[in-house]
C-alpha positions as CSV (number, residue, x, y, z in Angstrom):
1,X,-49.5,25.4,-27.3
2,X,-46.2,26.4,-25.7
3,X,-43.4,24.2,-24.8
4,X,-41.9,24.1,-21.4
5,X,-38.7,25.5,-22.7
6,X,-40.2,28.7,-24.0
7,X,-41.2,31.6,-21.8
8,X,-44.2,33.6,-22.8
9,X,-43.6,37.4,-22.7
10,X,-46.6,39.2,-21.2
11,X,-47.2,42.5,-22.7
12,X,-49.3,45.3,-21.3
13,X,-52.0,46.5,-23.7
14,X,-51.0,50.1,-23.6
15,X,-52.9,51.0,-26.7
16,X,-56.1,50.1,-25.0
17,X,-55.1,51.7,-21.7
18,X,-54.1,54.8,-23.6
19,X,-57.5,55.1,-25.2
20,X,-59.3,54.5,-21.9
21,X,-57.2,57.1,-20.1
22,X,-57.7,59.6,-22.9
23,X,-61.4,59.1,-23.0
24,X,-61.7,59.4,-19.2
25,X,-59.6,62.5,-19.2
26,X,-61.8,64.2,-21.8
27,X,-65.0,62.9,-20.2
28,X,-64.0,64.2,-16.7
29,X,-63.0,67.5,-18.2
30,X,-66.4,67.9,-19.8
31,X,-68.5,66.7,-16.8
32,X,-66.6,68.4,-14.0
33,X,-65.3,71.4,-16.0
34,X,-61.8,70.9,-14.6
35,X,-60.4,73.7,-16.7
36,X,-57.6,71.5,-17.9
37,X,-55.2,73.5,-20.0
38,X,-53.4,72.4,-23.1
39,X,-50.0,72.0,-21.4
40,X,-51.3,69.5,-18.9
41,X,-53.1,67.5,-21.7
42,X,-49.9,67.4,-23.8
43,X,-47.8,66.4,-20.8
44,X,-50.2,63.6,-20.0
45,X,-50.1,62.3,-23.6
46,X,-46.3,62.6,-23.6
47,X,-45.9,60.7,-20.3
48,X,-48.2,58.0,-21.5
49,X,-46.1,57.5,-24.7
50,X,-42.9,57.5,-22.6
51,X,-44.3,55.0,-20.2
52,X,-45.6,52.9,-23.0
53,X,-42.3,53.0,-25.0
54,X,-40.1,52.4,-21.9
55,X,-42.1,49.4,-20.7
56,X,-42.4,47.9,-24.2
57,X,-38.7,48.8,-25.0
58,X,-39.9,50.5,-28.2
59,X,-38.0,53.6,-29.1
60,X,-40.5,54.6,-31.7
61,X,-43.0,55.3,-29.0
62,X,-40.5,57.4,-27.1
63,X,-40.3,59.9,-29.9
64,X,-43.8,61.3,-29.6
65,X,-43.4,61.1,-25.9
66,X,-40.4,63.3,-25.8
67,X,-41.7,65.7,-28.3
68,X,-45.1,66.1,-26.6
69,X,-43.4,66.5,-23.2
70,X,-41.2,69.3,-24.6
71,X,-44.2,70.9,-26.2
72,X,-46.2,70.7,-23.0
73,X,-43.4,72.5,-21.1
74,X,-43.4,75.2,-23.7
75,X,-47.1,75.6,-23.6
76,X,-47.2,75.7,-19.8
77,X,-44.3,78.2,-19.6
78,X,-45.6,80.5,-22.3
79,X,-49.4,80.3,-22.2
80,X,-50.7,78.5,-19.2
81,X,-48.5,79.8,-16.4
82,X,-47.6,83.1,-18.1
83,X,-44.3,83.1,-16.4
84,X,-42.2,84.1,-19.4
85,X,-42.2,87.7,-20.6
86,X,-43.7,88.2,-24.1
87,X,-40.3,89.2,-25.6
88,X,-38.8,85.9,-24.6
89,X,-41.8,83.7,-25.2
90,X,-40.9,82.4,-28.7
91,X,-37.4,81.5,-27.6
92,X,-38.5,79.8,-24.5
93,X,-41.0,77.7,-26.4
94,X,-38.3,76.6,-28.9
95,X,-35.9,75.8,-26.1
96,X,-38.6,73.7,-24.4
97,X,-39.1,71.8,-27.7
98,X,-35.3,71.3,-27.9
99,X,-35.5,69.8,-24.4
100,X,-38.2,67.4,-25.7
101,X,-36.0,66.2,-28.5
102,X,-33.0,65.8,-26.1
103,X,-35.3,63.8,-23.9
104,X,-35.9,61.4,-26.8
105,X,-32.2,60.5,-27.0
106,X,-31.9,60.2,-23.3
107,X,-34.9,57.9,-22.7
108,X,-34.1,55.8,-25.8
109,X,-30.6,55.3,-24.4
110,X,-32.0,54.3,-21.0
111,X,-34.8,52.0,-22.1
112,X,-34.0,50.6,-25.5
113,X,-31.1,49.2,-27.5
114,X,-31.6,51.8,-30.2
115,X,-29.6,55.0,-30.1
116,X,-31.6,58.0,-31.4
117,X,-28.7,60.4,-31.9
118,X,-30.5,62.2,-34.6
119,X,-32.7,63.8,-31.9
120,X,-29.7,65.4,-30.4
121,X,-28.9,67.1,-33.7
122,X,-32.5,68.4,-33.9
123,X,-32.3,69.5,-30.2
124,X,-29.0,71.3,-30.9
125,X,-30.5,73.2,-33.8
126,X,-33.6,74.2,-31.9
127,X,-31.4,75.2,-28.9
128,X,-29.4,77.6,-31.2
129,X,-32.6,79.0,-32.7
130,X,-34.3,79.4,-29.3
131,X,-31.2,81.1,-27.7
132,X,-31.0,83.4,-30.7
133,X,-34.7,84.3,-30.3
134,X,-34.2,85.1,-26.6
135,X,-31.2,87.3,-27.4
136,X,-33.3,89.1,-30.0
137,X,-35.8,89.8,-27.2
138,X,-33.2,91.4,-25.0
139,X,-33.9,95.2,-24.7
140,X,-30.2,96.5,-24.6
141,X,-28.3,93.9,-26.6
142,X,-28.0,95.9,-29.8
143,X,-24.7,94.4,-30.9
144,X,-25.8,90.8,-30.1
145,X,-29.0,91.4,-31.9
146,X,-27.2,92.4,-35.1
147,X,-24.9,89.4,-34.8
148,X,-27.8,87.0,-34.4
149,X,-29.7,88.6,-37.3
150,X,-26.6,88.1,-39.4
151,X,-26.3,84.5,-38.4
152,X,-30.0,83.8,-39.0
153,X,-29.8,85.5,-42.4
154,X,-26.7,83.5,-43.3
155,X,-28.2,80.2,-42.2
156,X,-31.2,80.9,-44.4
157,X,-29.0,80.3,-47.4
158,X,-26.5,77.8,-45.8
159,X,-28.9,75.1,-44.5
160,X,-30.3,74.2,-47.9
161,X,-26.8,73.8,-49.2
162,X,-26.0,71.6,-46.2
163,X,-29.0,69.4,-46.9
164,X,-27.8,68.9,-50.5
165,X,-24.3,68.0,-49.3
166,X,-25.7,65.6,-46.8
167,X,-27.8,64.0,-49.4
168,X,-24.8,63.6,-51.7
169,X,-22.8,62.0,-48.9
170,X,-25.6,59.5,-48.1
171,X,-25.9,58.5,-51.8
172,X,-22.1,57.9,-52.2
173,X,-21.9,56.2,-48.8
174,X,-24.5,53.6,-49.9
175,X,-22.6,52.8,-53.1
């Protein structure tokens, strides 16, 4: 029983809706041979998670939504549409994934009270790597290629040290 002072919050059963849509999507693709590609499938999954997380105000659901959406953009650009030259494909894919992580922070900021700033850090790192990979694919950028190779080689040894320092900071901050 509910009292007259309390208001019942109606929730949408997105878990069930998600499974129904996924099943129908796969079934229609099998029956009608729609030739659905992976990028569209990942995008549909990502948008379902985003819609689910936004309407339920749950940031945890927005994380797979943003990541899947970024992955779908990468797959569409690199494999499905074939619009990206092969020498830039890896960089473009990593940049699309960076956009997906950036999307996590943006939609969490818009629809929840949680602030997922960690996703901006991941997006920034992926952006740097993706940009470096694109520069490495440039045909006439010999100097830039050597600079990027030097940075990537240095980072190979610096990022584990940064993780150790971050771990030490977290331990001492909690004491």
